[in-house]
DODRENVEX-615596 format. One record per residue (C-alpha): residue number from 1; x, y, z; residue in three letters. Coordinates in steps of 0.25 Angstrom, whole numbers, plus 5000, padded with zeros to 4 digits. Example, Ala and Ser with C-alpha at 12.3 -4.5 7.8 and 13.67 -1.06 7.14 Angstrom:
BEGIN
REC    i    c1    c2    c3   aa
REC    1  5049  4982  5031  ALA
REC    2  5055  4996  5029  SER
END
This chain:
BEGIN
REC    i    c1    c2    c3   aa
REC    1  5385  5274  5363  MET
REC    2  5373  5279  5371  THR
REC    3  5365  5292  5368  VAL
REC    4  5362  5300  5380  GLU
REC    5  5353  5312  5382  ASN
REC    6  5357  5324  5391  LEU
REC    7  5342  5326  5394  PHE
REC    8  5338  5312  5397  SER
REC    9  5335  5307  5412  ALA
REC   10  5333  5321  5417  LEU
REC   11  5323  5317  5428  GLN
REC   12  5328  5316  5443  GLY
REC   13  5330  5324  5455  ASN
REC   14  5343  5332  5458  GLY
REC   15  5354  5336  5449  GLU
REC   16  5359  5325  5440  GLN
REC   17  5374  5326  5435  ILE
REC   18  5377  5315  5424  ILE
REC   19  5391  5314  5419  PRO
REC   20  5391  5312  5404  LEU
REC   21  5406  5312  5401  LEU
REC   22  5418  5312  5409  GLU
REC   23  5433  5312  5404  SER
REC   24  5446  5317  5410  PRO
REC   25  5443  5331  5406  GLY
REC   26  5428  5333  5406  ILE
REC   27  5415  5329  5412  ARG
REC   28  5402  5331  5406  ILE
REC   29  5389  5330  5415  GLU
REC   30  5374  5332  5412  ARG
REC   31  5367  5339  5424  ILE
REC   32  5352  5338  5426  VAL
REC   33  5349  5349  5437  SER
REC   34  5334  5345  5439  ASN
REC   35  5331  5359  5445  GLY
REC   36  5341  5358  5457  GLN
REC   37  5351  5370  5459  PRO
REC   38  5364  5368  5466  SER
REC   39  5362  5366  5481  PRO
REC   40  5362  5379  5490  PRO
REC   41  5377  5384  5493  ASP
REC   42  5383  5374  5483  PHE
REC   43  5393  5378  5472  TRP
REC   44  5399  5370  5461  TYR
REC   45  5414  5373  5462  ASP
REC   46  5420  5364  5451  GLN
REC   47  5434  5360  5448  GLU
REC   48  5432  5360  5433  ASN
REC   49  5426  5369  5423  ASP
REC   50  5411  5366  5420  GLU
REC   51  5404  5369  5407  TRP
REC   52  5389  5368  5409  VAL
REC   53  5377  5369  5399  ALA
REC   54  5363  5369  5403  LEU
REC   55  5356  5361  5393  LEU
REC   56  5342  5361  5399  ARG
REC   57  5335  5370  5409  GLY
REC   58  5339  5383  5416  THR
REC   59  5349  5386  5427  ALA
REC   60  5356  5397  5435  THR
REC   61  5370  5395  5439  LEU
REC   62  5376  5403  5451  GLY
REC   63  5390  5406  5453  PHE
REC   64  5398  5409  5466  ALA
REC   65  5401  5423  5461  ASP
REC   66  5386  5426  5461  GLY
REC   67  5384  5424  5446  ARG
REC   68  5371  5417  5441  MET
REC   69  5370  5411  5427  LEU
REC   70  5356  5408  5422  ALA
REC   71  5357  5396  5412  LEU
REC   72  5347  5391  5401  LYS
REC   73  5347  5379  5392  GLU
REC   74  5360  5379  5383  GLY
REC   75  5368  5389  5392  ASP
REC   76  5382  5384  5396  TYR
REC   77  5394  5389  5404  LEU
REC   78  5408  5386  5409  LEU
REC   79  5409  5386  5424  ILE
REC   80  5424  5386  5427  GLU
REC   81  5430  5378  5438  ARG
REC   82  5428  5383  5452  HIS
REC   83  5417  5393  5448  VAL
REC   84  5407  5391  5459  LYS
REC   85  5393  5389  5454  HIS
REC   86  5379  5383  5457  ARG
REC   87  5366  5380  5450  VAL
REC   88  5357  5391  5456  GLU
REC   89  5344  5386  5448  ALA
REC   90  5341  5376  5438  VAL
REC   91  5329  5371  5430  SER
REC   92  5323  5357  5432  GLN
REC   93  5327  5353  5418  ASP
REC   94  5341  5358  5419  ALA
REC   95  5352  5349  5411  VAL
REC   96  5366  5353  5411  TRP
REC   97  5379  5348  5404  LEU
REC   98  5391  5351  5412  ALA
REC   99  5405  5349  5406  VAL
REC  100  5417  5349  5417  HIS
REC  101  5431  5351  5412  GLY
REC  102  5440  5344  5421  LYS
REC  103  5452  5352  5427  ALA
REC  104  5464  5351  5419  GLY
REC  105  5457  5346  5407  ALA
REC  106  5457  5354  5394  LYS
REC  107  5442  5356  5392  VAL
REC  108  5438  5368  5384  ILE
REC  109  5424  5374  5387  PHE
REC  110  5418  5384  5378  ARG
END
């Protein structure tokens, strides 16, 4: 058994997506943004629901329908599959926890 820390090894360039757990019905990732928003004209359009929590920092998510959501530490939301979204702005110290429910799996997000 090894103890890890969600805030360790945060230095580096570019966004880091680190898988923490993956099983047939769910995938959990730690994401360190390091101040990088999504590339221009890029949209996430995912096959699975994504529950995302901002653990550290601030961020603004943009949606294809024009909505913008400002997030602060501790905020979380469910982004349903095929809802196009992007990271418009994000602080240098942003750390996210993302939980992806796989299509067809019985995963309940609250």
